[in-house]
Steps between C-alpha positions, in 0.01 A plus 500: 500500500628844414425644843697232686829668580800369686618788719488600867145504626516867600733707288647793690560684171129544434335832578290559809192522281543156345677309776303220664430577866525215750262371762731310734300252706772413752703769677630430850512784752680441829495653844825641638428334832203381702489845662365636169172335593468654845272783393261240356536235772320526836724529807393155614640337188811718493577370847414144396743520210770642728454244777407185311598564138354295219369148549487359151354179363846368417768322703745776406336757726704812429598466138416346166565126472795539263767767456454716195753511220514879534424714807124549539451319165583831330700625204844624598428843356163537678638621833408870535796739538319666791497179702223254566422173329403448135148619430488731803582832326229638270725760335756234415226271369381781276851562372592133446172351384181707474633790292745334258248230409209742484291296743143618467382300801690277740322255728658471844562150635626505860698189588640541850497151650319589822184628325318182400642227719433589864376227732328770705227590252392814683855634499530404134182693419641807678820477295300462178290805588813704570661389173188588304496852648876535448462415129274801454687746720855419388438406138164542326428846645850618409497366146162444330656247263534253786196297594449314826359153565300391806714243683298253704577176680255247366547259790315744725226566250279699739787738569583507130144589408499787749822636349361468147193701601709767670733548206234469231312797649790726402479406132882520479594132464487309174513134612491265797819305567527162670795265540520172304672322789215477745386233743301330226477521118326819393201329344372377837162633616646664811640771269184553294367795706800705384435406137133582536582847632764561232244418232238726659750788513624425147858484626740245344653242732879523485702194600871587526751223563635479853381466853536202731206282587693287748557228241802409289503713184503194274283191485813293556615673818760761590754582225873516558575816301358844436480428127272206584281713725482770233404242239220382727314829452377373165389172660309692766301712257434200274354306791286795605372555147398134500335535839305813408373352175416148618344614828268713288597857590456649149177306457370629834629857446476556124588871511809461719828587328807318634858609428802282578802722558870413463441134426597520133285328241697210351315248717148604393447297178603167655287571807194567282562193285533276803189644671295451185621142463414416860168679475397271214572196715375624836227750419250307714707601803469872420143546372514867603725564198290576194790542258853376442754640748696673222192702407483646850871583488466684170210711624563568869878504554786730400874454551778753536801434281788507746711291536466453127593162358806502275521190278804466277296565186282809462234306312435286807426811707270614223315167509470523878348848479248379244407197714440720806334777300612857439192629684599315820842662548579815701849648499686510830857601576540376861697817577737513692571127531803318364297321230342825383377501139603799290197605294717569195644150475276268701332333202772335297266424213333728244162649589273715290431856607147396591627214716746729678223746575291224653774351718658826612187709545150421380453158665575647844291808421201274440555277805556788744274752323756778473 
C-alpha cells in the first residue's frame, strides 16, 4: 500500500500543525516520600504508618520480592536534577517526556507498592484515598494534560465502593484502577460490585500489572530471578482476562470497558484461541456465556502497548497487531521505567497513517472520552 511507510512512528521534523499528538496511557508519578501524603492522610493513619509501617500481603514485608535491575525500576536518565526519585518532579517530566513528545493527555498510574497490598484494609483504604487526592493536587491540577485514576483495593470492596463514589463526585478522574494480583482471580463475584459501579458511572476499569495478593506471582511458585518475575506480569494479565471472560463479567456488564495496562499484547491471540477451543468442548459448564470468549475480548477489552513485543522479523509484529486488532491497542510509554517505550521507535513494523492515529491517539480518545 502506498501509505504504508517505514519510518519512525512520530517524526520530529514534522511541523506542529501536522505532527501526531500522543495520548500516553501509562505514566508513573512518584511521591518523594511518605510525608508527601500527610496533608491528605488523617493523623491517625500518619501515626499508624510511623509506628507500624506497612503490613503487606507478601512474605517480603518491606520491599518488593526481587531486586530491580535498575534503582526504582527507572531509566538512568530519569532522576531529576533537583533531587527526588524518577517521576516525582513535574517540571522534569514535562521537559523529558510531555513536551518533546507532544503528549496531549497522559494517564497517571501510581505504582507505589504499599497502595494495593495492605493486610489492614482500613489503612489501605486511607492510603488509597490520600493517593487519589495527591494525584489531583500534585499533578492533574498543575498540568491539565495529566489525568488521574481512582485507585481502589478490590479486596475490601465496600471501602473501594465508598472511595469510587467520593472521587466520582468530583468529575476529575477518568478510570477506576484495581490490581491484577488480588486474593482471587478478578472474575470472581466478590469483585462484581466494583464493576457494576464502574459501568453505571461509565468509567473504564484499568488493570495495571503489579500488586501482591499474598500468592506466588506465577502458577508454578516463586521465581528465582527478577527477569522471571517480570515475565510473569504477562501470565498474570492473561489469567485475569480468562477469569473475567469465563466468569461472565462482560456478559453481566455489557457496557463496562476494561483496559489491561503494561501487560503487552503478544499473549492475547493464543489466549483467545485456547479459550475458544475449550469453550467449544465445555460450553455446558459455562451456560452464562452467550458467545465465544474471543468475541467478548474483541468488544470489551483494550490493551496498552508497553512493553511492546519485538520479534526478530517485522512482519511477525505486523501479524500480531492484526490478530489482536488495531482498535484494541492504546499507546503507552511506561515513563520513567527502565523498559520505557519511545513513541518514535516503539513499533518496529510499518503502520499506515490511519493506524498510527488510532494507536497513538484516537483509540484512547474513544475509550476515555477525551
